[in-house]
C-alpha positions in Angstrom: 5.6 -27.8 -69.2 2.1 -27.7 -67.6 1.4 -27.9 -63.9 0.6 -31.4 -63.5 3.6 -32.4 -65.6 6.2 -29.9 -63.3 4.4 -31.5 -60.0 4.9 -35.3 -61.4 8.5 -34.7 -62.4 9.4 -33.1 -58.9 7.6 -36.3 -57.3 9.7 -38.2 -59.3 13.1 -36.6 -58.3 11.9 -36.5 -54.7 11.1 -40.1 -54.7 14.3 -41.0 -56.0 16.0 -39.5 -52.8 13.4 -41.0 -50.6 9.5 -41.2 -50.8 8.9 -38.9 -47.9 11.7 -36.7 -48.9 10.4 -32.7 -48.7 12.4 -29.6 -49.3 10.0 -27.5 -47.2 11.3 -29.0 -44.1 14.9 -27.6 -44.7 13.9 -24.3 -46.9 10.7 -23.1 -45.5 10.1 -21.7 -41.8 7.6 -19.7 -40.0 9.0 -18.3 -36.9 6.8 -16.6 -34.0 9.5 -14.5 -32.4 6.7 -13.5 -29.6 6.8 -16.8 -28.2 9.6 -18.7 -29.8 7.6 -21.1 -31.8 9.0 -22.3 -35.1 7.3 -24.8 -37.6 8.9 -25.5 -41.2 5.9 -26.0 -43.5 2.7 -24.7 -42.1 0.7 -27.8 -41.7 2.8 -29.4 -38.8 2.2 -27.8 -35.3 4.6 -25.2 -34.2 7.2 -26.1 -31.4 9.2 -24.2 -29.2 12.8 -23.2 -30.0 14.7 -24.3 -27.0 16.9 -21.6 -25.5 19.9 -23.6 -24.9 20.0 -24.0 -28.7 19.4 -20.6 -29.3 22.4 -19.8 -27.2 24.8 -21.7 -29.3 23.5 -20.8 -32.6 21.0 -17.9 -33.4 20.1 -20.1 -36.8 18.0 -22.7 -34.1 15.2 -20.5 -34.9 14.9 -22.6 -38.0 17.4 -25.6 -37.2 16.2 -27.0 -33.9 17.3 -30.5 -33.0 13.6 -31.6 -33.5 13.5 -30.5 -37.1 16.7 -32.1 -37.7 15.6 -35.5 -36.5 12.6 -35.3 -38.9 15.0 -34.3 -41.9 16.6 -37.3 -41.0 13.7 -39.6 -40.9 12.7 -38.0 -44.4 16.0 -39.0 -46.2 15.7 -42.6 -44.8 12.2 -42.7 -46.3 10.3 -42.7 -43.0 7.2 -40.5 -42.3 7.0 -38.0 -39.8 3.9 -38.1 -38.1 3.6 -34.3 -37.8 3.3 -34.4 -41.7 0.4 -36.5 -41.8 -1.8 -33.8 -43.7 0.4 -34.7 -46.9 0.4 -38.8 -46.2 -3.2 -38.6 -46.1 -3.4 -36.7 -49.6 -0.6 -39.2 -51.1 -2.5 -42.4 -49.7 -6.0 -41.1 -51.0 -6.9 -43.3 -54.3 -6.1 -41.6 -57.3 -3.8 -39.3 -58.7 -3.2 -36.3 -56.0 -0.4 -34.1 -55.4 0.5 -33.3 -51.7 2.0 -30.1 -50.5 5.2 -32.2 -50.2 5.3 -31.7 -54.0 3.8 -28.5 -54.5 6.2 -26.7 -52.3 9.2 -28.7 -53.4 8.2 -27.6 -56.8 8.3 -23.7 -56.0 11.1 -21.6 -57.2 12.4 -20.8 -53.8 12.8 -24.9 -53.3 13.5 -26.9 -56.6 17.0 -25.6 -57.6 18.4 -26.6 -54.1 17.1 -30.2 -54.3 20.4 -31.9 -55.2 22.3 -29.9 -52.5 20.0 -30.6 -49.7 19.7 -34.4 -50.6 23.4 -34.7 -50.1 23.7 -32.7 -46.8 24.0 -34.4 -43.7 20.7 -34.0 -41.9 22.5 -32.6 -38.8 23.8 -29.8 -40.7 22.3 -26.1 -40.2 20.8 -24.8 -43.3 19.7 -21.2 -44.1 15.8 -21.2 -45.4 15.1 -19.6 -48.8 11.6 -19.0 -47.7 11.0 -17.3 -44.2 8.0 -16.0 -42.7 8.4 -14.2 -39.5 6.2 -12.4 -36.7 8.2 -10.1 -34.6 5.4 -9.7 -32.0 1.7 -9.5 -31.4 1.4 -5.9 -31.2 -1.9 -5.2 -33.1 -4.4 -2.6 -33.2 -7.5 -4.6 -34.1 -9.4 -7.2 -32.3 -10.7 -9.4 -35.1 -13.6 -11.5 -34.0 -11.8 -14.8 -35.0 -8.3 -14.0 -34.1 -6.2 -15.4 -31.1 -4.8 -13.5 -28.2 -1.4 -14.6 -28.8 -1.4 -13.3 -32.3 -3.2 -9.8 -31.3 -2.2 -7.8 -27.9 -5.5 -6.0 -28.2 -7.4 -9.3 -28.2 -5.0 -10.4 -25.3 -6.1 -7.3 -23.3 -9.7 -7.9 -24.0 -9.6 -11.5 -22.7 -7.6 -10.1 -19.8 -10.5 -7.7 -18.8 -13.5 -9.9 -19.9 -12.4 -13.6 -20.1 -12.4 -15.6 -23.2 -15.2 -16.0 -25.7 -17.5 -19.2 -25.6 -15.6 -22.1 -26.8 -12.1 -20.7 -27.2 -9.0 -21.3 -25.2 -8.3 -19.3 -22.0 -5.2 -17.3 -21.7 -4.3 -20.1 -19.1 -4.7 -22.9 -22.0 -2.3 -20.5 -24.1 0.3 -20.0 -21.4 0.3 -23.7 -20.8 1.0 -24.4 -24.3 3.9 -22.0 -24.4 2.3 -19.4 -26.6 2.2 -16.3 -24.4 3.7 -13.4 -25.9 7.2 -11.9 -24.6 7.7 -8.2 -24.8 9.5 -7.1 -28.1 12.0 -5.2 -26.0 14.6 -7.9 -24.8 13.0 -11.0 -26.3 16.0 -13.4 -26.6 14.2 -14.8 -30.0 14.1 -11.5 -31.3 17.6 -10.6 -30.4 18.8 -14.2 -32.1 16.8 -13.1 -35.2 19.1 -10.1 -35.8 22.1 -12.0 -34.8 21.4 -14.4 -37.7 19.8 -12.1 -40.3 23.1 -10.7 -41.9 24.1 -14.4 -42.6 20.6 -15.4 -43.6 19.6 -12.7 -45.9 21.6 -13.4 -48.9 20.1 -16.9 -49.2 16.6 -15.8 -49.0 14.3 -15.8 -51.9 11.1 -14.8 -50.5 10.7 -13.1 -46.7 7.3 -12.5 -45.7 6.5 -10.3 -42.4 3.5 -11.0 -40.5 2.1 -10.5 -37.1 0.5 -9.1 -35.1 0.4 -5.9 -37.2 3.8 -5.3 -38.7 3.3 -1.7 -39.5 3.1 -0.9 -35.7 6.4 -3.0 -35.0 9.6 -1.1 -35.0 11.6 -4.2 -36.5 9.3 -4.3 -39.6 11.1 -0.8 -40.4 14.4 -2.1 -39.4 14.2 -4.5 -42.0 13.4 -2.0 -44.5 16.3 0.2 -43.3 18.6 -2.8 -43.4 17.8 -3.5 -47.2 18.3 -0.1 -47.9 21.9 -0.4 -46.5 22.4 -3.9 -47.7 20.8 -4.3 -51.0 19.1 -7.8 -51.7 18.1 -7.5 -55.5 17.4 -11.1 -55.4 14.5 -10.8 -52.8 10.9 -11.1 -52.8 9.6 -9.0 -50.1 6.1 -9.6 -48.6 4.5 -7.9 -45.8 1.0 -8.2 -44.1 -1.0 -5.3 -43.0 -4.7 -4.3 -41.9 -4.0 -0.9 -43.5 -5.5 0.5 -40.1 -2.3 1.8 -38.7 -1.9 5.8 -37.9 -1.3 7.8 -41.1 2.5 8.3 -39.9 3.0 4.6 -40.1 1.5 4.1 -43.3 3.1 6.8 -44.9 6.5 5.7 -43.6 5.9 2.3 -45.1 4.9 3.7 -48.4 7.8 6.1 -48.8 10.5 3.4 -47.6 9.0 0.8 -50.0 8.9 3.5 -52.8 12.8 4.3 -52.2 13.8 0.7 -52.4 11.8 0.3 -55.6 13.4 3.3 -57.2 16.8 2.1 -56.4 16.2 -1.4 -57.6 17.2 -2.8 -53.9 14.4 -5.5 -54.3 13.3 -8.0 -56.7 9.6 -7.8 -55.8 7.3 -6.7 -53.2 3.9 -7.9 -52.4 1.6 -6.3 -49.6 -1.0 -8.8 -48.1 -4.1 -7.4 -46.5 -7.3 -8.9 -45.2 -10.8 -8.2 -45.6 -13.7 -10.6 -45.2 -16.9 -8.7 -46.6 -17.9 -5.2 -47.0 -18.6 -2.2 -45.1 -20.1 -2.1 -41.7 -20.4 -6.1 -41.8 -16.6 -6.4 -42.3 -16.1 -3.6 -39.4 -18.0 -5.8 -37.0 -16.1 -8.9 -37.8 -12.7 -7.0 -37.6 -13.0 -4.4 -34.3 -10.8 -1.5 -35.3 -11.4 -1.5 -38.9 -12.4 1.5 -41.0 -13.6 0.2 -44.3 -13.6 3.1 -46.2 -10.1 3.8 -44.9 -8.7 0.6 -45.9 -10.2 1.0 -49.3 -8.4 4.0 -49.6 -5.1 3.0 -48.7 -5.5 0.0 -50.9 -5.8 2.6 -53.7 -3.0 4.6 -52.6 -0.7 1.4 -52.5 -1.7 0.3 -56.3 -1.3 4.2 -57.3 1.9 5.2 -55.8 3.8 1.5 -56.0 4.2 -0.6 -58.7 3.5 -3.9 -56.9 0.7 -6.2 -56.4 -1.9 -6.5 -53.6 -3.3 -9.7 -52.1 -6.6 -9.3 -50.3 -6.9 -12.3 -47.9 -10.4 -13.1 -47.4 -11.1 -15.3 -44.3 -14.8 -16.4 -45.5 -17.2 -16.7 -42.3 -20.8 -17.4 -42.0 -21.2 -13.4 -41.8 -19.3 -12.9 -45.0 -22.1 -13.9 -47.1 -24.5 -10.7 -47.2 -22.3 -7.8 -48.0 -19.7 -9.9 -49.9 -21.1 -8.7 -53.4 -19.9 -4.9 -52.1 -16.2 -6.3 -51.7 -16.2 -7.9 -55.1 -17.4 -4.4 -56.7 -14.7 -2.7 -54.7 -12.0 -5.4 -55.9 -13.3 -5.0 -59.6 -12.9 -0.7 -59.1 -9.3 -1.3 -57.6 -8.2 -3.0 -61.0 -10.2 -0.7 -63.2 -8.4 2.4 -61.4 -4.7 0.9 -61.0 -4.3 -1.3 -64.2 -1.0 -2.9 -64.7 1.7 -0.7 -66.7 4.1 -3.2 -67.6 4.2 -5.6 -70.6 1.8 -8.3 -69.1 -1.8 -7.9 -68.6 -2.0 -9.5 -65.0 -4.1 -7.9 -62.5 -2.5 -6.1 -59.7 -5.2 -6.9 -56.9 -6.1 -10.5 -56.3 -8.6 -11.9 -54.0 -7.4 -14.9 -52.0 -10.4 -16.7 -50.3 -10.1 -19.3 -47.8 -13.0 -20.7 -45.4 -12.9 -20.3 -41.8 -12.8 -23.5 -39.8 -11.9 -22.1 -36.1 -13.7 -21.0 -34.2 -16.5 -23.1 -35.8 -19.1 -21.0 -34.5 -18.0 -18.4 -37.3 -17.7 -20.9 -40.1 -20.1 -21.0 -43.0 -20.5 -24.9 -42.1 -23.4 -23.4 -39.4 -25.4 -21.7 -41.9 -29.1 -22.6 -42.4 -30.6 -23.7 -45.8 -31.6 -20.4 -46.5 -27.8 -19.0 -46.4 -26.5 -21.8 -47.8 -28.7 -21.2 -51.0 -27.3 -17.4 -50.9 -23.9 -18.7 -50.7 -24.2 -20.9 -53.7 -25.9 -17.7 -55.6 -23.1 -15.7 -54.5 -20.5 -18.0 -56.2 -22.4 -17.8 -59.2 -22.7 -14.1 -59.4 -18.9 -14.1 -58.8 -18.5 -16.3 -61.8 -20.4 -13.9 -63.8 -17.7 -11.3 -63.1 -14.9 -13.5 -64.7 -12.4 -11.8 -66.7 -13.7 -13.8 -69.6 -16.7 -12.1 -69.3 -16.0 -8.6 -68.4 -12.4 -8.0 -69.4 -9.0 -7.6 -67.6 -10.4 -6.3 -64.3 -12.5 -9.3 -63.6 -12.0 -12.3 -61.5 -9.5 -15.0 -62.7 -11.0 -18.8 -62.3 -8.3 -19.4 -59.6 -10.1 -16.5 -57.4 -13.8 -17.8 -58.3 -12.8 -21.5 -58.0 -11.9 -20.8 -54.2 -15.2 -19.0 -53.4 -17.1 -22.2 -55.3 -15.1 -24.5 -52.8 -16.5 -22.6 -49.9 -19.6 -22.9 -51.1 -19.5 -26.7 -51.7 -17.8 -27.2 -48.4 -20.6 -25.4 -46.5 -23.3 -27.4 -48.2 -21.8 -30.8 -47.9 -19.4 -30.6 -45.2 -20.1 -33.2 -42.1 -18.5 -32.0 -38.9 -15.6 -33.7 -38.0 -15.1 -34.8 -34.2 -16.0 -32.0 -32.2 -19.3 -30.1 -31.2 -22.3 -30.8 -33.1 -24.0 -28.0 -35.6 -26.6 -27.5 -32.9 -24.1 -26.8 -30.2 -22.0 -24.7 -32.5 -25.3 -22.7 -33.4 -25.7 -22.3 -29.6 -22.1 -21.1 -29.1 -22.8 -18.4 -31.9 -25.7 -17.2 -30.3 -23.8 -16.9 -27.2 -20.7 -15.3 -28.7 -23.1 -12.5 -30.1 -24.3 -11.7 -26.8 -20.6 -11.5 -25.6 -19.6 -9.4 -28.5 -22.5 -6.9 -27.9 -21.3 -6.5 -24.3 -17.5 -6.0 -25.2 -17.8 -4.0 -28.4 -21.4 -2.5 -28.5 -22.4 -4.0 -31.6 -25.9 -5.2 -31.5 -26.0 -8.2 -34.1 -29.3 -7.5 -35.6 -28.6 -4.0 -36.2 -25.7 -4.9 -38.4 -26.9 -7.8 -39.8 -30.9 -7.4 -40.3 -30.9 -9.6 -43.2 -29.8 -12.6 -41.2 -32.6 -12.4 -38.7 -33.8 -15.9 -39.7 -30.3 -17.4 -39.2 -29.9 -15.6 -35.9 -33.2 -16.8 -34.5 -32.2 -20.5 -35.4 -29.0 -20.0 -33.3 -31.0 -18.6 -30.3 -33.4 -21.6 -30.7 -30.6 -23.7 -30.4 -29.1 -21.9 -27.3 -32.5 -22.7 -25.7 -31.9 -26.3 -26.3 -28.3 -26.6 -25.8 -27.2 -24.1 -22.9 -23.4 -23.3 -23.5 
């Protein structure tokens, strides 16, 4: 059965329960334990887990009264407002499959459809797909990151104030996003109270951050699986691969031991890289690009699992991106699949940055828009169909083409004009130089025309 047919069948099965029924509201959850925020499906905004609900039942990290009210609405065929992303897709003329359909089709969701449909919406349910952040401890200060996700960036905001156009620390506090220390954090304690009864039902467990490999709870998870094998589980960990060698080596050795003893079904490492070399280091303060690349090779050499390189494509990704493409090809050349399948072991997952807007590809001038289009054509020439098994898959190439099309044709949604956002970019480079010491044109000399356009915008639109 091909994908459209699979999705069409899933939609019919969901709609027989209700036209707004979605398994993700029951079975998928992301929990930010550093500030007690949760949401089911990544599209809706997070909401705070009430401590009184948590005191009664640690599964309130997922089963909040708020979510239960939405589950009830879905069973009754009503559309929760927070799910408007999917409703927009479904109301668009033509045949479109929203994430309500896509997520409900996934292996962690679809087998549970009849069971969930028959449940009382007030019942607690264990998710089958869990994403958790234990804390915001992080050794990087990425240019587009948020202080409540990186402790290093939070410290920088305390010392220097916010970047232009970014929320202040007071804004984050007002919205309940200020991180708690991991020690004595009631949300972390509740997680560990819940996890023994949760683990047998999990199919996918992804640990994110912060930087998971500097958080002791990540290694506590690995130790737990060593003592309580979960051979049905796909475990995923995000890492910037820039941690001290002792942390990296400990991580590799523990995953290797779990692999050798068959205590996991599958493992995937997710890491981030937005372009190549010094320009990547500008975007991600704390990064050593050659160290990152070496550790990616080490992971693929010593373990049989897959590596996903998440590339948040920004306006500053364009000049050096061909270098990252070449390194991805080399990762796959030197670390081919040893199994019966010919699938690559390292894949590139490209998404376009929208926030902060002054780092998005949307603000590029015509010259750099054309270079972005040429870049997508260049990646197309490196397709597996042209150069062999180590080449890029169609879906990898499609994501860069989608970024290029978006940057070329996008009209700004309600918010600052392109002129204002370019002025903000110029102001950001000043602030970045003051904080990190990197002079923009020393790192991006080929982008002088774009930089001067932004400086001119700043003279016209002070920010």
